[in-house]
C-alpha positions as CSV (number, residue, x, y, z in Angstrom):
1,M,0.0,0.0,0.0
2,S,1.3,3.4,-0.9
3,H,2.3,5.9,1.8
4,S,-0.4,8.4,0.6
5,T,-3.1,5.7,1.0
6,I,-2.0,4.9,4.5
7,M,-2.1,8.6,5.3
8,R,-5.5,9.1,3.7
9,L,-6.9,6.1,5.6
10,N,-5.2,7.2,8.8
11,L,-4.0,3.6,9.5
12,T,-2.1,2.8,12.6
13,F,0.9,0.6,12.4
14,A,-1.1,-2.3,13.9
15,Q,-3.8,-1.8,11.2
16,Q,-1.1,-1.8,8.5
17,E,0.3,-5.0,9.8
18,E,-3.1,-6.6,10.0
19,L,-3.8,-5.7,6.3
20,S,-0.3,-7.0,5.3
21,G,-1.0,-10.3,7.1
22,C,-4.4,-10.6,5.3
23,A,-2.7,-9.9,1.9
24,R,0.0,-12.5,2.6
25,N,-2.6,-15.1,3.7
26,L,-4.7,-14.4,0.6
27,A,-1.6,-14.6,-1.6
28,L,-0.5,-18.0,-0.1
29,Q,-4.0,-19.3,-0.6
30,C,-4.0,-18.3,-4.2
31,A,-0.6,-19.8,-4.7
32,T,-1.8,-23.1,-3.2
33,K,-4.8,-23.2,-5.5
34,D,-3.0,-22.0,-8.7
35,P,0.9,-22.0,-8.4
36,P,1.6,-21.3,-12.0
37,N,-0.3,-18.0,-11.9
38,C,0.1,-17.0,-8.3
39,A,3.4,-18.2,-6.9
40,L,5.7,-15.3,-8.0
41,N,3.2,-12.8,-6.7
42,A,2.9,-14.7,-3.5
43,L,6.7,-14.6,-3.1
44,T,6.8,-10.9,-3.7
45,L,4.1,-10.1,-1.2
46,C,5.6,-12.4,1.4
47,E,9.2,-11.1,1.1
48,N,9.0,-9.3,4.4
49,D,7.8,-12.2,6.5
50,A,10.2,-15.1,6.7
51,L,7.7,-17.8,7.5
52,A,5.2,-16.7,4.8
53,F,8.1,-16.4,2.3
54,E,9.4,-20.0,3.1
55,T,5.8,-21.2,2.7
56,A,5.4,-19.6,-0.7
57,Y,8.8,-21.0,-1.7
58,Q,7.7,-24.4,-0.7
59,I,4.6,-24.2,-2.7
60,V,6.7,-23.5,-5.8
61,I,9.1,-26.5,-4.9
62,D,6.0,-28.8,-4.5
63,A,4.4,-27.7,-7.7
64,A,7.6,-27.8,-9.7
65,S,7.5,-31.4,-10.9
66,H,3.9,-31.6,-12.0
67,I,2.2,-28.2,-12.4
68,M,4.8,-25.5,-13.2
69,T,6.4,-25.3,-16.7
70,S,10.2,-24.8,-17.0
71,S,9.6,-21.2,-18.1
72,Q,7.7,-20.4,-15.0
73,L,10.4,-22.0,-12.8
74,F,13.2,-20.1,-14.6
75,T,11.3,-16.9,-14.1
76,I,11.0,-17.6,-10.3
77,A,14.6,-18.7,-10.3
78,R,15.7,-15.4,-11.8
79,Y,13.6,-13.6,-9.2
80,M,15.2,-15.5,-6.4
81,E,18.7,-14.7,-7.7
82,H,17.9,-11.0,-8.0
83,R,16.6,-11.0,-4.4
84,G,19.8,-12.5,-3.1
85,Y,18.8,-16.2,-2.8
86,P,21.4,-17.9,-5.1
87,T,21.0,-21.4,-3.6
88,R,17.2,-21.3,-4.0
89,A,17.7,-20.0,-7.5
90,Y,20.0,-22.8,-8.4
91,K,17.5,-25.4,-7.0
92,L,14.7,-24.0,-9.1
93,A,16.8,-23.8,-12.2
94,V,17.7,-27.5,-11.7
95,L,14.1,-28.3,-11.3
96,A,13.2,-26.3,-14.4
97,M,15.9,-28.2,-16.4
98,K,14.2,-31.4,-15.4
99,N,11.0,-30.2,-17.0
100,V,12.7,-29.2,-20.4
101,H,11.7,-31.7,-23.1
102,L,12.8,-31.1,-26.7
103,A,11.6,-33.2,-29.5
104,Y,14.2,-34.1,-32.0
105,N,12.7,-31.7,-34.6
106,Q,12.8,-28.8,-32.2
107,V,16.5,-28.6,-32.1
108,T,18.0,-26.7,-35.0
109,F,21.7,-26.4,-35.7
110,H,23.0,-23.4,-37.6
111,T,26.2,-24.0,-39.6
112,H,27.9,-21.5,-41.5
113,T,29.8,-22.7,-44.5
114,P,32.4,-20.3,-46.0
115,F,32.0,-19.7,-49.8
């Protein structure tokens, strides 16, 4: 929530924390129900709460093998790397690589023949 909104609503610190907690809980519920579309947002909203962040990360790990695509996992891995979690980023990248499947006709080789 923006500072101007907090000021306009005249929210106390306790009220701000309560709203933040509600937003984190909602984000985690959404991530549990629909990890591919909600996990990255849940991670972002839960960054400032270690337990909620760990919960969101675990949702991604649990969904990695059967719901998430390699592209989604690479995106979350890149996010983790940028946020300073290289070990978690590496683990997600490895899980993403396990989900990459190329058919023989999807691979193209470019050769340059000098003439």
